[in-house]
C-alpha positions as CSV (number, residue, x, y, z in Angstrom):
1,M,66.4,69.1,-85.3
2,N,70.1,69.0,-85.4
3,S,71.7,65.8,-84.3
4,P,74.1,65.8,-81.4
5,D,76.8,64.9,-83.9
6,G,76.0,67.9,-86.0
7,N,76.2,70.2,-82.9
8,R,79.6,68.6,-82.1
9,R,80.9,69.2,-85.6
10,R,79.9,72.8,-85.6
11,S,81.5,73.3,-82.1
12,D,84.7,71.6,-83.2
13,R,85.2,74.2,-85.9
14,Q,84.9,77.1,-83.3
15,I,87.6,75.8,-80.9
16,Q,91.4,76.1,-81.6
17,C,94.2,74.3,-79.8
18,P,95.8,76.6,-77.2
19,K,99.2,75.0,-77.9
20,C,99.4,74.9,-81.7
21,G,96.3,76.6,-83.0
22,A,94.9,73.6,-84.9
23,R,91.2,72.6,-84.7
24,M,90.0,70.8,-81.6
25,R,87.7,67.7,-81.5
26,M,85.8,65.9,-78.8
27,R,87.7,62.9,-77.5
28,T,86.9,60.3,-74.9
29,A,89.3,59.3,-72.1
30,K,90.2,55.6,-72.5
31,R,92.0,55.1,-69.2
32,G,92.7,56.7,-65.9
33,R,90.3,58.1,-63.3
34,Y,88.3,59.9,-66.1
35,T,87.7,56.9,-68.3
36,G,84.7,57.4,-70.4
37,R,84.5,61.1,-69.9
38,E,84.7,63.5,-72.9
39,F,87.1,66.3,-73.3
40,W,88.4,68.7,-76.1
41,G,91.6,67.5,-77.7
42,C,93.9,68.7,-80.5
43,T,93.3,67.0,-83.9
44,R,97.1,66.8,-84.3
45,Y,97.4,64.3,-81.5
46,P,99.9,62.7,-80.7
47,A,102.2,65.3,-82.4
48,C,100.4,67.9,-80.3
49,N,98.8,66.7,-77.1
50,G,97.0,70.0,-76.4
51,I,93.7,69.8,-74.5
52,V,91.1,72.3,-73.3
53,G,90.6,72.1,-69.6
54,S,90.9,68.6,-68.2
55,A,89.2,65.2,-68.6
56,S,87.0,66.1,-65.6
57,E,85.0,68.5,-67.7
58,T,82.5,67.0,-70.1
59,I,82.4,70.0,-72.4
60,V,84.3,73.3,-72.6
61,S,82.3,75.6,-74.7
62,P,83.8,78.0,-77.3
63,F,82.8,80.9,-75.0
64,R,84.7,79.5,-72.0
65,M,87.7,78.8,-74.3
66,A,87.7,82.5,-75.4
67,R,87.6,83.6,-71.8
68,R,90.6,81.4,-70.9
69,L,92.6,82.7,-73.8
70,K,91.7,86.3,-72.9
71,R,92.9,85.7,-69.3
72,R,96.1,84.1,-70.5
73,S,96.8,87.1,-72.8
74,F,96.1,89.5,-69.9
75,K,98.6,87.6,-67.7
76,M,101.3,87.8,-70.4
77,A,100.7,91.5,-71.0
78,R,100.9,92.1,-67.2
79,G,104.2,90.2,-67.1
80,I,105.7,92.4,-69.8
81,V,104.6,95.6,-68.1
82,V,106.1,94.5,-64.8
83,S,109.4,93.6,-66.6
84,V,109.5,97.1,-68.2
85,I,108.9,98.8,-64.9
86,V,111.6,96.7,-63.2
87,L,114.2,97.5,-65.9
88,A,113.3,101.2,-65.8
89,G,113.8,101.2,-62.0
90,L,117.2,99.6,-62.3
91,S,118.2,102.2,-64.9
92,V,117.2,105.0,-62.5
93,L,119.1,103.3,-59.7
94,I,122.3,102.9,-61.8
95,D,122.3,106.1,-63.9
96,G,119.7,108.4,-62.3
97,V,116.5,109.9,-63.7
98,P,118.2,112.2,-66.3
99,S,119.7,109.1,-68.0
100,L,116.3,107.4,-68.1
101,I,114.6,110.5,-69.6
102,A,117.4,110.9,-72.1
103,E,117.1,107.3,-73.3
104,T,113.3,107.6,-73.8
105,E,113.3,111.1,-75.3
106,Y,116.4,111.3,-77.5
107,L,114.7,110.0,-80.6
108,A,112.5,113.1,-80.6
109,K,115.5,115.4,-80.6
110,D,117.2,117.1,-83.5
111,P,120.7,115.9,-84.4
112,G,122.4,119.0,-83.0
113,D,120.6,119.1,-79.7
114,A,122.3,118.4,-76.3
115,L,122.9,114.8,-75.5
116,V,122.4,113.3,-72.1
117,G,123.1,109.6,-71.3
118,R,125.5,107.0,-70.2
119,A,128.8,107.4,-72.1
120,T,130.9,104.7,-73.7
121,V,134.6,105.6,-74.0
122,I,136.0,105.2,-77.6
123,D,139.4,106.9,-76.9
124,G,140.8,109.7,-74.8
125,D,138.8,112.5,-76.5
126,T,135.9,110.6,-78.0
127,I,132.8,109.0,-76.4
128,E,129.5,107.6,-77.5
129,I,126.1,108.5,-76.1
130,L,122.9,106.8,-77.3
131,G,124.7,105.7,-80.5
132,Q,126.1,109.1,-81.3
133,R,129.9,109.6,-81.4
134,V,131.0,112.8,-79.6
135,R,134.4,114.5,-80.0
136,F,135.4,116.8,-77.1
137,N,135.7,120.4,-78.2
138,G,139.0,122.2,-78.0
139,I,141.3,119.5,-76.7
140,D,143.3,116.6,-78.2
141,A,144.3,113.3,-76.5
142,P,147.0,110.9,-77.7
143,E,145.9,108.2,-80.2
144,S,145.1,104.7,-79.0
145,D,148.3,103.3,-80.5
146,Q,150.5,106.3,-79.4
147,T,153.3,105.8,-76.9
148,C,154.9,108.4,-74.7
149,A,158.1,108.4,-72.5
150,L,158.3,108.4,-68.7
151,G,160.8,110.4,-66.9
152,N,163.3,107.6,-67.0
153,G,162.9,107.2,-70.7
154,S,160.8,104.0,-70.7
155,K,157.8,103.9,-73.0
156,Y,154.2,103.4,-72.1
157,R,150.9,103.6,-74.1
158,C,149.7,107.1,-73.2
159,G,146.7,106.8,-75.6
160,Q,145.4,103.8,-73.7
161,K,146.2,105.5,-70.3
162,S,144.1,108.5,-71.4
163,A,141.1,106.3,-72.3
164,M,141.3,104.4,-69.0
165,F,141.4,107.7,-67.0
166,L,138.4,109.0,-68.9
167,S,136.4,105.8,-68.3
168,T,137.0,106.0,-64.5
169,Y,136.3,109.7,-64.4
170,L,132.9,109.5,-66.2
171,A,131.8,106.4,-64.1
172,A,132.2,108.4,-60.9
173,S,129.3,110.8,-61.8
174,R,126.7,109.7,-64.4
175,P,125.1,110.5,-66.7
176,T,127.2,112.6,-69.1
177,S,125.7,115.6,-70.9
178,C,127.2,117.3,-74.0
179,N,126.2,120.6,-75.5
180,F,126.5,120.7,-79.3
181,V,129.2,123.0,-80.9
182,E,129.5,121.7,-84.5
183,W,129.9,118.6,-86.8
184,D,133.5,117.8,-87.7
185,R,134.7,116.6,-91.1
186,Y,134.3,113.0,-90.1
187,G,130.6,113.5,-89.2
188,R,131.2,113.4,-85.5
189,Y,129.2,115.5,-83.0
190,V,131.6,118.0,-81.4
191,G,130.6,119.2,-78.0
192,D,131.4,120.5,-74.6
193,C,130.7,117.7,-72.1
194,Y,130.1,117.6,-68.4
195,R,129.5,115.0,-65.7
196,A,126.3,114.8,-63.7
197,D,128.0,116.9,-60.9
198,G,128.7,119.7,-63.4
199,E,132.5,119.1,-63.8
200,S,133.9,119.7,-67.3
201,V,135.3,116.6,-68.8
202,A,137.8,118.5,-71.0
203,I,139.2,120.4,-68.1
204,A,139.7,117.2,-66.1
205,L,141.5,115.5,-68.9
206,V,143.9,118.5,-69.6
207,R,144.5,119.1,-65.9
208,A,145.4,115.4,-65.3
209,G,147.8,115.5,-68.3
210,H,145.9,113.0,-70.4
211,A,145.0,115.6,-73.1
212,V,146.3,118.9,-74.3
213,D,144.8,122.2,-75.2
214,W,144.2,122.4,-79.0
215,P,144.7,126.2,-79.8
216,R,143.4,125.7,-83.4
217,Y,139.9,125.0,-82.0
218,S,140.0,126.2,-78.3
219,N,141.5,129.7,-78.7
220,G,143.5,128.8,-75.6
221,A,140.5,128.0,-73.4
222,Y,142.4,125.2,-71.7
223,A,145.9,126.8,-71.7
224,Q,145.9,127.5,-68.0
225,Y,145.0,123.9,-67.0
226,Q,147.7,122.6,-69.4
227,A,150.2,124.9,-67.7
228,E,149.2,123.4,-64.3
229,A,149.6,119.8,-65.6
230,K,153.0,120.7,-67.1
231,S,154.4,122.3,-64.0
232,G,153.1,119.4,-61.9
233,K,154.4,116.8,-64.4
234,Q,151.0,115.2,-64.6
235,G,150.3,112.4,-67.1
236,M,152.2,112.9,-70.4
237,W,154.1,115.9,-69.0
238,Q,156.2,113.6,-66.8
239,G,158.3,112.7,-69.9
240,A,158.6,113.3,-73.6
241,F,155.8,112.9,-76.1
242,V,154.6,114.0,-79.5
243,M,151.6,116.3,-79.8
244,P,148.6,114.1,-80.9
245,W,148.0,116.2,-84.1
246,D,151.7,115.9,-85.1
247,Y,151.6,112.1,-84.4
248,R,148.6,111.7,-86.7
249,A,150.2,113.9,-89.4
250,Q,153.4,111.8,-89.3
251,K,151.4,108.6,-89.5
252,R,149.5,109.8,-92.5
253,S,152.8,110.9,-94.1
254,N,154.4,107.5,-93.6
255,Q,151.4,105.8,-95.1
256,R,151.4,108.1,-98.2
257,A,155.2,107.4,-98.6
258,E,154.6,103.7,-98.5
259,R,151.8,103.9,-101.1
260,R,154.1,105.9,-103.4
261,V,156.7,103.1,-103.5
262,D,156.2,101.3,-106.8
263,P,155.5,97.5,-106.6
264,A,158.9,96.6,-108.0
265,N,160.7,98.7,-105.5
266,R,158.5,97.4,-102.7
267,A,159.3,93.8,-103.6
268,E,163.0,94.7,-103.7
269,R,162.7,96.2,-100.2
270,Q,161.0,93.1,-98.9
271,S,163.2,90.5,-100.5
272,G,166.5,92.3,-101.0
273,S,168.7,94.2,-98.6
274,C,165.7,96.1,-97.0
275,N,164.4,93.0,-95.2
276,I,164.2,94.2,-91.6
277,K,160.6,94.0,-90.4
278,G,159.3,96.9,-88.4
279,N,156.3,95.5,-86.4
280,I,154.0,97.2,-83.9
281,S,152.8,95.1,-81.0
282,V,149.1,94.7,-80.8
283,S,149.1,94.3,-77.0
284,S,151.6,97.0,-75.9
285,G,151.9,99.3,-79.0
286,A,155.7,98.8,-78.8
287,R,157.6,99.3,-82.1
288,I,159.9,96.3,-82.5
289,Y,162.0,95.3,-85.5
290,H,163.0,91.7,-86.5
291,V,166.1,90.8,-88.5
292,P,166.4,87.6,-90.6
293,G,167.4,84.7,-88.4
294,Q,165.5,85.8,-85.3
295,E,163.0,83.5,-83.7
296,F,159.8,85.3,-84.8
297,Y,161.1,86.8,-88.1
298,D,159.3,84.4,-90.5
299,Q,155.9,84.5,-88.7
300,T,155.9,88.3,-88.4
301,Q,153.6,89.9,-90.9
302,I,154.0,93.6,-91.9
303,N,150.8,95.7,-92.4
304,T,151.8,99.1,-93.7
305,S,148.2,100.5,-93.3
306,K,148.8,100.2,-89.5
307,G,152.1,102.1,-89.6
308,E,154.3,99.0,-89.8
309,R,157.2,99.2,-92.3
310,W,160.4,97.6,-93.8
311,F,163.9,98.9,-93.0
312,C,167.2,98.6,-94.9
313,S,169.4,98.7,-91.8
314,E,169.1,98.4,-88.0
315,A,170.4,102.0,-87.7
316,E,167.5,103.2,-89.9
317,A,165.1,101.3,-87.7
318,R,166.5,102.7,-84.4
319,A,166.5,106.2,-85.8
320,A,162.8,105.8,-86.7
321,G,162.0,104.8,-83.1
322,W,161.9,101.0,-83.3
323,R,163.9,98.7,-81.0
324,R,165.4,95.3,-81.8
325,A,163.4,92.2,-80.8
326,R,164.9,90.3,-77.9
327,R,164.9,87.0,-79.7
């Protein structure tokens, strides 16, 4: 016959602590209402005070322990399923059924298929849907750092204005869907995009004056909407502005010219007579130049990769579109 102690040792090896997974052993309660009663306790006591059942139970068998763990696993799985259902319901309430379908099925699509989902605005003519950058086909919007003039000649950040209009416009009818046209040279998905109510995003941007028809790629598809915006002085058409593609070309030209300046000449421009700092404000995009002796001259850093530059005279700076710092 096996001794009770032998049975106990074999049983000990079959039970694991529900808290830390260590082996359990039979322990005897030394105080409290269950003094003298046996219970299963973790061998890592007191670092782990896990028990099976309570001190009111003389023995919890390995079979009962397995059932308890199974019930606990079932409750955890049920909680996860309920959470997923709740989150899916919230997604449907916020973005509608098409958005939920898009988020669950997009991974099975080919790269050039249509995209449907909630759009994140990158700039006035670029959005992101389900991690894919999308460039609107046939139109061009001002760059994020580009400024335009109002009717009274004052400057404003038209690139930022275009992005804000697009964000508000798309939020009014979600989700956004885009039909694939081609891949551009930067690897972006180029497409014709629409709101959930069927309205064309490109037409809305051009008609509001926050983007222009790009004949090179549109074949004049948005020319009539641009004419409407121009006659009504909408958006950028209320004042003077540079076409976005010309702005980018000029910016690239300035950067190439700066790189062509040899180090000795660049040092001479910075430390010699060409010591006027042409800075671009991060917050407003305003082009401001600082002359030696002004309050913020010493702490102003020039980053030529962002379009900032050095000038040899204030007249040169003003001619390039910069204004003098107020102090």
